[in-house]
C-alpha positions as CSV (number, residue, x, y, z in Angstrom):
1,K,0.0,0.0,0.0
2,E,2.9,2.3,0.7
3,L,4.0,1.9,-3.0
4,A,0.4,2.7,-4.2
5,N,0.4,5.8,-2.0
6,Q,3.7,6.9,-3.5
7,S,2.5,6.4,-7.0
8,A,-0.8,8.2,-6.3
9,T,1.0,11.3,-5.4
10,S,1.2,14.0,-8.1
11,T,4.8,14.9,-7.3
12,V,5.9,11.5,-8.7
13,N,6.5,11.4,-12.5
14,D,5.8,8.5,-14.9
15,T,9.4,7.3,-14.8
16,N,9.2,7.0,-11.0
17,R,5.9,5.2,-11.3
18,E,7.4,2.6,-13.6
19,S,10.0,1.8,-11.0
20,I,7.4,1.7,-8.3
21,A,5.2,-0.6,-10.5
22,A,8.1,-2.9,-11.0
23,E,8.7,-3.2,-7.3
24,F,5.0,-3.6,-6.7
25,N,4.8,-6.5,-9.1
26,Q,7.9,-8.1,-7.5
27,L,6.2,-7.9,-4.1
28,V,3.0,-9.5,-5.5
29,S,5.1,-12.4,-6.9
30,T,6.9,-12.8,-3.6
31,I,3.7,-13.0,-1.7
32,D,2.5,-15.7,-4.1
33,R,5.7,-17.6,-3.7
34,I,5.6,-17.5,0.1
35,V,2.0,-18.6,0.1
36,E,2.6,-21.5,-2.3
37,A,5.7,-22.6,-0.3
38,T,3.8,-22.7,3.0
39,T,3.0,-26.4,3.5
40,Y,2.5,-28.9,6.2
41,N,2.9,-32.6,5.5
42,S,2.7,-31.9,1.8
43,S,-0.6,-29.9,2.1
44,N,-0.7,-26.3,1.0
45,L,-2.1,-24.3,3.9
46,L,-2.7,-20.9,2.3
47,T,-4.0,-21.7,-1.2
48,G,-7.5,-22.6,-0.2
49,F,-7.1,-25.2,2.6
50,G,-10.3,-26.9,3.6
51,N,-13.4,-28.1,1.9
52,Q,-15.2,-25.7,-0.4
53,V,-18.6,-25.8,-2.1
54,S,-18.3,-24.7,-5.7
55,S,-19.9,-21.2,-6.2
56,T,-22.2,-22.5,-9.0
57,A,-23.7,-25.2,-6.8
58,S,-24.0,-22.9,-3.8
59,T,-25.9,-20.4,-5.8
60,A,-28.2,-23.0,-7.3
61,V,-29.2,-24.3,-3.9
62,T,-29.1,-21.3,-1.6
63,G,-30.1,-18.7,-4.1
64,S,-33.4,-20.2,-5.2
65,A,-36.6,-18.7,-3.9
66,T,-38.1,-22.2,-3.4
67,T,-35.5,-24.0,-1.3
68,G,-35.2,-21.9,1.9
69,V,-31.6,-23.0,2.3
70,T,-29.4,-20.3,3.9
71,R,-26.2,-22.2,4.5
72,I,-24.2,-25.3,3.6
73,S,-21.4,-26.4,5.8
74,L,-18.9,-29.2,4.9
75,S,-16.6,-31.3,7.0
76,A,-14.3,-34.0,5.6
77,V,-16.2,-34.3,2.4
78,Q,-15.1,-36.1,-0.7
79,D,-15.3,-34.3,-4.1
80,G,-18.4,-35.1,-6.0
81,T,-22.1,-34.4,-6.6
82,F,-24.6,-34.8,-3.8
83,T,-28.3,-35.1,-4.8
84,F,-31.3,-34.5,-2.6
85,S,-34.3,-36.8,-2.6
86,D,-37.2,-34.9,-0.9
87,T,-40.7,-36.3,-1.3
88,A,-43.4,-33.8,-0.3
89,A,-45.3,-34.2,3.0
90,D,-43.4,-37.3,4.2
91,G,-41.1,-35.5,6.7
92,D,-38.0,-37.2,5.3
93,L,-35.0,-35.6,3.6
94,T,-32.4,-37.7,1.8
95,L,-28.9,-36.8,0.5
96,G,-26.5,-39.1,-1.3
97,N,-23.4,-39.0,-3.5
98,G,-23.9,-42.4,-5.3
99,A,-21.8,-44.3,-2.8
100,V,-23.4,-43.2,0.6
101,T,-26.9,-42.2,1.2
102,Q,-28.4,-40.8,4.4
103,T,-32.0,-40.1,5.3
104,L,-33.1,-37.7,8.0
105,N,-36.6,-37.6,9.5
106,M,-37.4,-33.9,9.6
107,G,-41.0,-34.3,10.9
108,T,-40.2,-33.4,14.4
109,L,-38.4,-30.2,13.3
110,L,-41.1,-29.1,10.9
111,D,-44.3,-27.3,11.7
112,G,-46.6,-29.4,9.6
113,N,-44.6,-29.5,6.4
114,V,-42.7,-26.2,6.7
115,V,-40.1,-24.7,9.0
116,A,-41.8,-22.4,11.6
117,S,-41.7,-18.7,10.8
118,G,-38.8,-16.8,12.2
119,T,-36.8,-20.0,12.9
120,S,-34.3,-22.2,11.1
121,V,-33.3,-25.9,11.5
122,V,-30.2,-27.8,10.6
123,A,-30.2,-31.0,8.6
124,N,-27.0,-32.7,9.7
125,F,-25.9,-35.5,7.3
126,D,-23.0,-36.5,9.5
127,R,-22.2,-39.7,7.5
128,L,-21.6,-37.4,4.5
129,G,-20.1,-34.5,6.3
130,V,-22.8,-32.1,5.1
131,Q,-24.9,-29.7,7.1
132,V,-27.8,-27.8,5.5
133,T,-29.5,-25.0,7.3
134,L,-33.2,-24.6,6.3
135,A,-35.1,-21.4,7.1
136,G,-38.7,-20.4,7.8
137,V,-40.4,-17.1,6.8
138,G,-38.7,-14.0,8.1
139,V,-35.2,-15.5,8.8
140,Q,-32.5,-13.0,7.9
141,G,-30.6,-14.1,4.8
142,A,-33.2,-16.5,3.7
143,I,-34.7,-16.3,0.2
144,G,-38.2,-17.9,0.6
145,D,-38.9,-20.6,3.1
146,Y,-38.4,-24.4,3.1
147,T,-41.4,-26.6,2.5
148,D,-41.1,-30.4,2.6
149,G,-40.3,-31.5,-1.0
150,D,-38.7,-28.3,-2.3
151,L,-35.2,-29.8,-2.4
152,D,-36.0,-32.9,-4.5
153,G,-33.5,-33.3,-7.3
154,T,-31.3,-30.3,-6.4
155,T,-27.6,-31.0,-6.1
156,I,-24.5,-29.8,-4.2
157,V,-21.2,-30.0,-6.1
158,V,-18.1,-30.2,-3.8
159,E,-14.8,-29.2,-5.3
160,G,-11.3,-28.6,-3.9
161,S,-11.5,-31.0,-0.9
162,T,-8.0,-30.8,0.7
163,G,-8.5,-31.9,4.2
164,G,-9.3,-29.1,6.6
165,S,-10.9,-31.4,9.2
166,F,-9.5,-32.4,12.6
167,Q,-10.9,-35.4,14.5
168,V,-11.3,-34.2,18.1
169,G,-13.6,-36.9,19.5
170,P,-13.9,-40.7,19.7
171,S,-16.9,-41.2,17.4
172,N,-17.5,-40.7,13.7
173,S,-19.9,-37.8,14.0
174,F,-20.0,-34.2,13.0
175,F,-19.7,-32.7,16.4
176,N,-16.5,-34.7,17.0
177,R,-14.8,-33.0,14.0
178,L,-13.3,-29.5,13.8
179,E,-13.6,-28.0,10.4
180,V,-11.0,-25.4,9.3
181,G,-11.0,-23.5,6.1
182,I,-8.5,-21.0,4.9
183,S,-9.1,-18.7,1.9
184,D,-6.7,-18.6,-1.1
185,L,-4.3,-15.9,0.2
186,R,-2.2,-15.6,-2.9
187,A,-2.1,-12.0,-4.0
188,T,-3.2,-13.1,-7.5
189,G,-5.8,-15.5,-6.1
190,T,-9.6,-15.1,-6.2
191,S,-9.8,-13.8,-2.6
192,L,-7.3,-11.0,-2.7
193,N,-7.6,-10.4,-6.5
194,L,-4.5,-8.2,-6.9
195,G,-3.3,-9.9,-10.0
196,G,-4.5,-7.2,-12.4
197,T,-3.8,-4.3,-10.0
198,S,-1.4,-1.7,-11.3
199,V,0.3,1.4,-9.9
200,A,1.9,2.5,-13.2
201,S,-0.4,5.5,-13.5
202,L,-1.9,8.1,-11.2
203,D,-5.5,6.8,-11.7
204,S,-4.6,3.1,-11.4
205,A,-2.6,3.8,-8.3
206,R,-5.5,5.5,-6.7
207,Q,-7.7,2.5,-7.5
208,A,-5.1,0.2,-6.2
209,I,-5.3,1.8,-2.8
210,S,-8.9,0.6,-2.5
211,Y,-8.1,-2.8,-3.9
212,I,-5.3,-3.2,-1.4
213,D,-7.6,-2.1,1.5
214,Q,-10.1,-4.8,0.5
215,A,-7.3,-7.4,0.3
216,T,-6.0,-6.4,3.7
217,A,-9.5,-6.7,5.2
218,T,-9.8,-10.2,3.6
219,V,-6.5,-11.2,5.2
220,S,-7.6,-9.9,8.6
221,V,-10.8,-12.0,8.4
222,A,-8.8,-15.1,7.5
223,R,-6.4,-14.5,10.4
224,G,-9.4,-14.1,12.7
225,D,-11.0,-17.3,11.5
226,L,-7.7,-19.1,11.9
227,G,-7.2,-17.8,15.4
228,T,-10.8,-18.9,16.3
229,A,-10.1,-22.4,15.0
230,Q,-6.8,-22.5,16.9
231,N,-8.6,-21.5,20.1
232,R,-11.3,-24.2,19.5
233,L,-8.6,-26.8,18.8
234,N,-6.7,-25.8,22.0
235,F,-9.9,-26.1,24.0
236,S,-10.6,-29.5,22.5
237,I,-7.1,-30.6,23.4
238,A,-7.5,-29.4,27.0
239,F,-10.9,-31.1,27.3
240,T,-9.6,-34.3,25.9
241,E,-6.7,-34.2,28.4
242,V,-9.2,-33.8,31.2
243,E,-11.2,-36.8,29.9
244,I,-8.0,-38.9,29.7
245,E,-7.2,-37.9,33.3
246,N,-10.7,-38.8,34.6
247,I,-10.8,-42.1,32.7
248,S,-7.3,-43.0,34.1
249,A,-8.4,-42.1,37.6
250,S,-11.6,-44.2,37.2
251,D,-9.5,-47.1,35.9
252,A,-7.1,-46.8,38.8
253,T,-10.0,-46.8,41.3
254,I,-11.2,-50.1,39.8
255,R,-7.9,-51.8,39.3
256,D,-5.5,-50.5,41.9
257,A,-5.6,-51.6,45.6
258,D,-6.4,-49.0,48.3
259,V,-3.3,-49.6,50.5
260,A,-4.8,-48.1,53.7
261,T,-8.0,-50.1,53.4
262,E,-6.2,-53.3,52.6
263,V,-3.7,-52.9,55.5
264,T,-6.6,-52.3,57.9
265,S,-8.4,-55.4,56.6
266,F,-5.2,-57.4,56.9
267,T,-4.6,-56.2,60.5
268,R,-8.2,-57.0,61.4
269,A,-7.8,-60.5,60.0
270,Q,-4.6,-61.0,61.9
271,I,-6.3,-60.0,65.2
272,L,-9.2,-62.3,64.5
273,V,-6.8,-65.2,63.8
274,S,-4.8,-64.5,66.9
275,A,-7.9,-64.3,69.1
276,S,-9.2,-67.6,67.6
277,N,-5.9,-69.3,68.4
278,S,-5.9,-68.0,71.9
279,M,-9.5,-69.2,72.5
280,L,-8.6,-72.7,71.1
281,V,-5.5,-72.9,73.5
282,Q,-7.7,-71.9,76.4
283,S,-10.3,-74.4,75.6
284,N,-7.7,-77.2,75.3
285,V,-6.2,-76.2,78.7
286,S,-9.6,-76.3,80.3
287,L,-10.3,-79.7,78.9
288,V,-7.0,-81.1,80.2
289,S,-7.6,-79.7,83.7
290,A,-11.1,-81.3,83.8
291,L,-9.7,-84.7,82.8
292,S,-6.9,-84.4,85.5
293,L,-9.5,-84.0,88.2
294,L,-11.1,-87.2,87.2
């Protein structure tokens, strides 16, 4: 942005702007190189890490006035096409990708055959890793409202699956997975979109300032999302450590001997044995004495 500000100043001539533009382009290339080189275990982290719904499919499902779908969330999803089967008035909603199919009974969540006004419900297809939020009338961000049967035949196309999911619990369910998605942070990528930005002229430099501000805001949002995911992961780790400690303590209670209790029981048993022996000795002595008198 500093270079754009310099080029947008009238005291700089065109020759100076050419030099500034050359440096600007080099910095853009350097950002792309650093982003593409940032990997972990052979996975690129900053070039669109995580599962993504293709923009065409998202618009087809969430933008229609007849579906009432406001959000689609993914977790550990394989690339492919997911198709809804939604028979009207039966309360069931089915989603499948050709290999796995899952049916949810939405009857308990629907008011009759529709989502109640002002509310939304989540259809969690945990076997597929897909969550679909269905809205009623008046929900912010909703186009129309969902009625049982509206999604029949519609599809979700998943592209760019690269991981982005952390298993944080013992079972294969959605709430035991932490989904992390990072936007494409290359300067020339679709998120920052600085590939065609130029500072070679006064007007283009002034426009570049706005583009760079937008790109900076996008990076800030990505950093905030990543920090949130990191905090959630740290909390999950701490919670798991507490669970391990509690399970180990329970196992120790069951398996390990309570030394104090066992010593007390042993001492009591010794006293009882000693007392029994003394009583037997005394009874034998009494018997011998009685016989001697005879």
